[in-house]
N, C-alpha and C positions, 0 to 999 in steps of 0.2 A: 829470935830463933838462932840456935847454935849451928854453925856450918860444920859439916862433917869434914875432918881433915883428910880422909882418904878419898873423898870425892864420890862416895856412893850416892845413888839416887834411885827413886822408885820408877819402875817402868810405867809408862802412861797407859798401857793396856792391861797387863796382868797385876800391876801394883807390887811386884816383887822387887826387892832391892838388888841392884847390880852395879858393877864397877864399869863406868864408860871407858871406851877405848881412848888412849892417851891422845891420839890424833884428832878425835872428834869430841873431846871432853865436854865442851859447852853445847854442842849441837845434838848429840845422841839422845834420843828420847825413849828408845825401846831396848829390851835386853836380848832378844833372840830374833832370828830371821822370821819366825812365825809371827811374832808380835809386830815386827816391822811391816809385814805383809798386811796384817789386820789394820794397822794404823793407816797405811796407804789406802786401803779399801774405804775406811771411814772418811778419810780426807777427800777422796774422790766423790763419795756419796754426798758429802756436805757441799762440795763445790757444784756438783750437778744440780742439787736442790736449789742452790742460790742462783744459778745461771741457767734456768730452764730454757729461756728464749734463745740462747746461743746456738744449740744444735737444731732447734726447731726452724729457725730462720735459715741456717746453713743448708740443712737437708731439704727443706721445702724449695729453696731456690734451685738447687741442683735437680730436684725432681721435676720442677716446672720446665727447666731448660731441656731435659730429656724428652718430655712429652711434646714440646714444641718441635724439637728436632725430628721426632718420630712422625709427627703429623706432616711436616714439610717433606719428609722422605717418602711417605706413603702417597702423597698427592703427585709428586713428580716420578714418573716411571723410570726405573733404572735400566739403562741400555748397556749391555756389556760391551766394552770397548775392545775390539779385536786389534791385535797388532798388525800394522801394515807391513807386509813382507814383499820382497821382490819375487816375481814368479821365477821358477826354475827354468822353464822353457821360454824361448823368445815369444813375444806377443804375436808375431806373424803366424807361427805354427799353431798357437792356441786359437787364433781367430779362424784359420782355415780348417782346423780339425773340429772345432765345436760350433762354428758358424757365426 
C-alpha cells in the first residue's frame, strides 16, 4: 500500500478524506467536530455494552445504602435539638413570677 505524502486519511465516521492537524497527526481519527461527537458516542456505547455490570453494581450498592439509611432514620424519631440559651431575667424573678 502506498502511503500518501501529504498525510491525508479517511474519517472513521463519514469516510471523507481529510488532512489531520499537524499536532495530532497520528492520533486524529475524525474530520469535523460532528464526526468527533459521533465517534465518542459510539465508543461510549461499545464500552457500556462491554461493561454492563459496572454501573449495575455501583448504583445498586448506593441504592441499598440509601434504603438502609432511610429505614434506620424512620425507626428512630428525630427530636429537634433546641439551643440552650441563658435566660434574660435572673432565675429568682422567673421562679417567683411563674411559680
